[in-house]
N, C-alpha and C positions, 0 to 999 in steps of 0.2 A: 637589463634597461631600467634608466630612473623614472620616475613618473612624473612626469611634469602636465599634461593633460587630464588626469584623472584627480588630483587635489584643488582642477580650477571648478569639477562638477559639484556642486551642494546641491542641485536639483535639477529636475528636465529642462527647466526653461533657462538651465546653462550651457546648454547643446546648441540652440538656435543663436548663438554668441561666435561658434567654433566653424572653420572654412573646411571645405571637403577633404584636405590634407591633413588637417589637425582631427576629424573627425578618426580616420585612418588612426593616425597615430594612437587617438583614443582606444580606438577599437584593439590594438595590439597591445596596450600597458594592460586591458579588463584582462585579456585573455593570458595577460604575465601576472595576475593580481591572482585569478584562478588557478593557475600551477601551483603556487603560492601556499593557498589555502590547503590543497591537496597535498602539497610535501609538510602539512602539521598535522593536520589527521585525515580521515577518512569519510571522504566527500562525495557530495554528486558533481561530477566534471564532466564527462565525453557530453552529457547534453545541452550543462550550462557553454562547453564555448562551442558549439553549434548554433546558438542565437543569438551571439554577441550581436552582430549586425541589424540581426530583427527589432533586436530592445531596442536598439539606438534609433531603426526607424520610425518605429511607434512613437515613442516619445519624444520625436521631432516632427511628424507629421500632424499629430494630436495631443490636445493637454488635457492629461489626466486629472487633473485636480477640480474639471467639470466632469469630462468624460470619463467613462468606466472602461477598466480591463482587469482580464480575467484570465491568468494563467491557468489552462489545465495540468492536471496533476503536479506541479507546484514546485518539485525536484529544480526544474530550471530557471527557478528566479535569482541565479546569482547577478547576474547582469543588472538587473532591474533593481538589486540592491543597493549596487554600486553607484547608480544614478539618480537615485531617489532619494539622499541622503544617509548614505548607512554605510559607506567606500572603508570608513576608519575604523568602521565594527566590526568587518568583514573578517578580521582572525578567531572572530570570539565566533564565528559561527557552529552549531550544532553543538556548541558547548553551555554546560549547567550558569542560567543567568544572560545568556550570550544570544546571538541572534538565533531565531530559527532556520532550519536548512528548507522552507515550505516558508509559502505568504502569509504574514501573519500583520489581523491588521493593528494588534497593539501597536506593532514599531512603526504604521509610518500609514495614513492615511489614501496612499498607492498603493495598498494591500488590501480589496475588499474584500477576499475570504479566505478563509485557510485551507488553502487543497491540500488534497495529498491520496486522493483517488479518481482513477481517471474517467473522463469523459464527461464530468458533470457540466466543465465550461461553457455550452453552448448554451445549456439549459437556465443555469444563473442568469448569464451575459443579456440572452434574451428577455429575461425576468424583468432585470433590470430596465432595461431598456421600456416596458410596457409600462413599470411602476411608475418612472421619469415623465412617463406622457400624463398619468392618472394622476399624479399629482403635480403639477405643473413646469415640466421643465422638458418640454421637446426637441430641445434645440442636443440636449446632450448624445453623444455618440455611445456606442456600447462595441467592444470588440471581444473574441473571446478569441487566443491561441490555443489550438487545440494539437498534437502531435499525430502521424498516421498511427500510430502503433493503438493509441486511443480510441480512435475514429471510427476505428470497428460495433466497439461497446452500445447495444443495444439503447440505451438512455442519447444516446448520439442524433442516429434514425429519428427517433421521437422529438428531439428538438430542431430538428434541420425540417422535418413534417411538418412540426405547427409553426416555424418560422416560416416556412412559403405559404401557407394558410392566411396569414399575421397582415405580410406582404410588409415589415417592417425594416426601417433603417436599419442597418444593423449586419457586423460585417466577423464572420469567422476566416480566420487563417489557419489556413492546412501546414504545420508543418512539418512537412514529408520529408525525413529526413532515411527510410528503406529500414528504420529500427523502431521496439519499445525497449525494452532489456535489450532482450536477446533479438535477432532479425523476424521482423512481422511476417504470421504465415494470412492464410486465406486469401476468398475471391476477391475482396476488395484491396489487399496488398498487388494484387495481378492486374486490377483497374490501375489501380495509381501508378505502377509502372509501365504500361501500355501508357500513362498520358505522360511517364515522363522521356519516352522513346517516340514520341510523333510530335510536330509541333505545333506552337499554343495555340489553343484556341480564336484567341481573340483574332490573331494573323489572320486563319482562315474564313473563319465568323464577317469580318469585314467583306474578304470577295465576294462569299456569300452574296450579303446584302447589295454587293454592286451590283451581281451578277443577276441576279433574282429579278429587277425590274424591268429588265431590259429583255427577257423572253415575250415574246409579243400572246398574249394568251389574252379570250376572250370567252365569256360566258360566266356561268353562276358557280362552278367548280373551278375559275382560274384562282381568287384565293386560297381554296384549300390544297390546290394542285402544286402550288409556290410552297406553302408549307409545305406539302411531304417533299416536296423533292431538295427544300431548306437540308432536310431531317434526312436525307436519305445522304447526302450529301456531306453532314456532318457523320453519319453512321460509316460511312465507306472511308474516312481518314481518321477513325476510330478516336473519336473527340474523344477527351479526356473527363469533359468533362459534364459531357450529354446528362447522364445521373442527377445530379448539380441541378442541372438547369428543369429537366423534366420535374423536379421538387419544389420548383422555384424561385431556386436561387443563380443570377447573375453568377458565371465561373468566368474566373481571371487566370490566365498561370496556362502551365506554371513558368517561375521565373526563380531567378537565381537568388538564392536566401541570403550571397553574402555581397552581394554588389548591392552598396550603401544608397548609392544615386539613384538605383535602377527602382531598389524598392520603395524611397520616400517618391518618388515619381510616380509610380500606382496608387501608392498609398494615399497621394491628396488625390488621385483621379478618383479613387474609389470613395472619399469622402465626397464627394460630387454626388455619387449616385443611390438614386432612389432605392427602396426595398432593399430583401438581405443579398449580402454579396458573399461569395466563397471567393475567398486569394489562396490561392494552390503557390504555398514557395517552397521549393527545393536548398534543404540543406548537407551539411554532413557534419553527422555527430563526432564532437572532435576536433573539428577545425580546427586551426593551425595547427595543431600541435602531434606530429607525425604520427607516434607510439599512438596514440588514442584515435588518431582517423584508422590506422590499418586493424586494431581492435577493440573497436568502440563498446563491446561486448565487455570485455577487461576491464577497460577505462570506465564504466560508466560509473562502479563507487568504489575507486580504487584504497589500497591500502595508502598509509603514507608512503611516498618514493623520493628518491632526490634525484635531478636530475645530474646527470655526468656528461663524459666526453663520451663513452662506451656505449654509454643508453641508461636505461631506467635502472636503479639501485632501490629498491623496497626497503623501507626504515625499517619494519615492523613485519617478520615472518612467525606468524603462528602455526605453529604445528597442533595444536590442540584441537580437538575431535568435539564437533557442535553435537545437540541433538538434531538439525536437518541431516549431518553426514549420517548418524544413527539409522535414521529412517533411510534416507536413501539407500542403505545399505541392507536393508530389511526387505524393502522393498524389491530388490533388486536379484536376493535368492528367492524368495516368492514367487516373482515371475519367470527363474531359469527351471522351476519347477512345475508352475501350472500357466497352461498356456489360456487356460479361460480368464490368466487376472489381466487387469489395465492400469494404464498410470493414465488420469487426465490433469491438467494443470491449464492455468487463465495465463500465457506469458509468463509464466517466471522458473523457464526449466534452469536457469544460473541459479536465483534465490535457491530453489529449493534442490540444488545438487544432483539435476535428474540426466545431468549430460551422459551418464555414461548408461543412462534406462536409453534415453532416445537415442545414442549409436547402437547398442546391441538388441531392443527392442526394438524396434522402428514401427511391428503392426500392432504393439502394444502398448505404442505410446501416443497422447494426443494431446497437440498442443492445441486449445482451440482462441489463441487471444486474449484480451483481456473482456473476455463475452464469461462472465462467469457465472450467470443468469443462467443461460445458455451449457455451459461445462455440468451443472446440475442435473437440467433436466437434461442433458446426451446422459448424462452415467445412468440416470435414470432406466432411457431405450436400452443401453446395453443391461442391464441388470436386470428387466422383464424378459429378454431370450436366455437370460443363464449365463452372462457372461459378469463377472466380479468386477466392476468397475472401482476403484481408489482415487478419489478426486482430491487432489493434495494442494492446496493454496493458502494463503498466509488468511488467520483467523480473521484480520482488521478484512479483507476481501470478499473474505465469506459472506459476510453479510449484507453485499447485496444481492446474494440469491436466493434471501429467508424467505419467500414465497413458494419457490419451486421448493426447498427442502420441508417446505410444508407441504404443499401438495402433488408435487411430484413424485416425491422420497416416502417422506414418514405418510401420508394419505395411503400410498397404495402400497407400504409396510415392505420395500424393494431394498433388499439386501447391497447398498452403497455403503462405501466405506470414506471417511473424511478424515484426512490428515491435517490437521491446522496448525499449520507451522506460524510461528511468532507471534504465542500464545501469550499471553503478559505484557509485560513491560517491555519493551525493544529499544531503550538507550537514544540518540541522540536526532533515532527519527520524529519519535516525540508521537506529540497526542491522536495527530491522522493515523498513523501506526501501529500502536497499542494494540495489544489480543487484549482487550479488556472483559468481553460480555459473550464469548461465548458459551461457558458454561452455562449462563444467565438462557441463552436465545437456544440454545439445542436442547437443555434439560424439559422445558418446555414440551415437545412436542411428542405427541405419543408414538410408540415404537421404536422411539431412539433410546438410545446405548449410547452414555458420554464416559468416556474412560481417562486419566490421565495418567500416564506416567512416573512412579517415585524415583524412578534412575535410569541409565542407562539398560538396567538390566532387564527391563518391564518392556523396551519397544519390542522386539522383536514375537515375545509372546505374546503383548497384545496384538499388534497385527496378524498375526496366525490365529488368535482365539477371532479376531475383528472378520477376519478372510471366513472361520468356517460359521460363525453366528447368521442367523437365514432371517437376518432384519437388518436395520441399518442403522450405523457403528460411527463414532467421533474420538478420533486422538486429539488429543492436544498435548503439544510441546511449545517449550518456548526459544529464546536468543538467545541462548547462552550452550557454555561450555558443557561436557555431559558431567556426569556424579557419578561413579560406582560406589554402592552402601556392601560393605562387609557384610553379605551376608548370603543365606542358604534359599534362595529364591522359593519363594510358594509359586506355584502353577496359578494360572489365571481362570476363574472363574467365575461365572456371571456373577455380580453381585457380591462381591465376597471381597473386604479388606485384608489387607496385612499386616496385622501384628509383630512388630518390631521391636517393641519393649512395653511392657506395663505394668505399669505403677498405681497406687490411687491416692496419693496427694495430688496430684492434676492429668489430665494428658491432652496431647498435642494430636489431633484428625487432620491428618496434614492432605491437604490435594493436590500431587502434581510434585513437579522436581522442586520444591519447597522443602521434602522431606529431610533432606539430608542436612540443611540449615536448622530445622529442628531439632534433630539429633544432635547439631551441636551445641545447641542453648539447653538440653535437658543434661548433657552431658556439665554447662558450666553453671545449674540451677544447680546439678545433684553434689558437683565438687565443691561450688565456695558458699551458697546458700542452703545446703541440708536439704532441699526438697528433689524427692524421687517421683519427676514426671512422666510417663511413658508416652510411648511413640507410634501414630498409625498410621500405615499410607493406604491411605483412604481407596485408590486406584478409581473406585466406580462412586460417580456421584450420580447414575441413573443406573440400574437401578441402587440405590443407599445398601450398604450393608447394614439394615437396620439393626438386627443382634446385636452388632458390634455397638455402632453410635448408641442404642439405649443404655445397654451395660458402662459404657464410661459414663453418660450422662446419671445413672443409678446410683452407682460402687464407686466414682471420682471425687475430689474435692473440688475442684475445677475441671472444664473442659474449654477449650481452645483451640477454634478451628482456625486451620489456616491455610490462606488461597490467594493466589496468583491472577483473580481475577476480580470485576464488580461483586459489591457484598449486596445489594441488590439482583437477589434471584438467583444468587451462585452455589454453592457450595454448604456455603454456614446455613444460607438459608431452608438448603435440604434438609439439615439437620436439627433446624429448629421447626420447621414444617412434621420430622415424625416423630420430635418428643412433643408437639402439642397432641398427636394424633392418639398417641401413644398416653396424652392425661398427665404428661409429667412436669414438674418445674423447671424452670430454667434459668432463673436469674443467676448461678453459679456458671453458666454459658455464655462465651465472646467470645466474636467473629476478629480476625484479622483478614481483610485482604481489602480491593484495592478501594480508596474511599471515594467519594459521589463529586469531583470535582475532575480535568482532565489535567493527567499529570503533564508537569512539560518536559520538554526535550533536557535531554542529562545523560554521564553515562550510567548504566544500568543499576551498576552498584548502589549509586546516588540515589536512583529512584529507588530502589531498594529499602534504600535506609529513609528517605523522604517518608516513605507511607508505613515504615516499622514492619516492614518483612524481612531485616538482615537479622544476625544473630542478637545485636543488641535490642534490637525493637521486639523482636519474639521471648527474649530474656525481663523486660520491662512489663512487658503486659503481664506473662506468665507470675514475675511476682507481685502485680495489682492486684491478679484474681487470687492468690497465694493467701496474700495480705486480707481482703476482705471475706475471706471465705474462715478466715482467723486458726489458717495456718503458723504453726513457728516458722521462722524463716530468722535463720542465723547471719552473724553477723559478718560484715567481709572479711574476706581472710586474704592476703599475700599482697594486699594493693585490687584484690580484684574488683571493679567494677565495673558498671554498664556506662557504657558513653553517653546514653539518655538522661 
């Protein structure tokens, strides 16, 4: 299909010039554009296909140059970007210097928050409504779009409770596609399913309102009886909106989220209503693209593919094994041997590669939905009984459970194991998803053991150690292919690093899977520059291997700590703290890690190069340290020069 409508849309105002037929054509062209994006690179797909009509209807009904719109989670932002002046840039999405795959206020005034975590939109949209009233703009409307997968998040109900009390004019659009990334779970999912299967409440509510005044009642109890009768009728028809009405919202729906005319009509109606409103919209994840409709999990963020006559042909098939695969396999082996071990995740079964565990050990697998705080407190309860729970969650999402890590786990000194996927830089998902802070936020807690494997050979032994250890343990690993260092692996012992190479010109104290990068940098320094630099696989951030660290600081010409985490409070900080406590000078110690700014989306290799954590960057940092220490540095040989 050649685009004829889409090039005409420079801003949402242009939508109002289109007929119903032209709008339908525009929706089809937008879907074709989304398919084209995924044909070039991995991107969020099924969720974007599902909100095309909803996006159009919202921009037709509201004027978001003054009104407020926040897309929760944010990975369904592509249609919104297409009609807010960025259609000609969509081919750059998720590439270095291109559009972000999430809302980005730096790109457009139509993007208000850089959203990447689920559940926060109702709170921020309500806050914007209250703020607009406070600063003199009560006419501005505020809309939050949130998916049913994110809806069980605790913060959502905190916002709904607050909104129901404030009674402000405020719209929550519940985009119900029966999915998060994987199929949704829990009691609220069942509740929403009942709403899908019953007639819309508004039709029944009209009937009730017409019926009740006709009942001949007299006396003081008449009004109370009428209300009780109305509630009984509502309950008898399993009204899907009763929960929300009890929270103070006017509930409308469920309505067809792919019927543009109906959506527009309901949104116009909602605009005239006072107080908080919840509009329940039913959509199909992957709508308009049959393979994605059939398998929305697979097509949540698929690898690039070509659409051929006989079906979908992947353009890139990677057989590489990732650290996520290694951890999943290690967990599977443990579950086979120990019935007391359980695995918990927060709606990330697919991302954490836990499908085989879910299918093989259903009684030892718990998906709590997008409720990370609950997951950690739930795990604490399990640990208290003698079970051995493993909380398998992305580093960036575990931040949501900071207080439960403190209060329910560390303070109680309970043996909960945290396996933190996507630690460090994650590539195209960008700053909302980088696991930058776990080393810093985990090491501050008493009783907590903080570990990071140096390569694949460390993964299974670290998990075995963690499950034997009678205290909380955190293990972090990146979104990267595994590396295996050729060595005889030393056993995992509490607080002991692994010395891979010991040299006194300098030493790399490497935390995590940058160990291999440090080994390659050390080889280059030796062969090209004549510097002999040792490499230590730190393994433990807490308790730190102080004897090895202090020996390095005392004996080596320079010490370079290397970590794929924030410099503030991370592994390097732990090294400097140990040196300070021992009264050692640290002028020859330097830290490499993630700098004090948010690293934007790009390929992971590009991001590592940007922050100086590739071979070139680490080599250059070592050369600078060597020269500052007065060490002899050989002239370049064979044209080998650092690219930095």
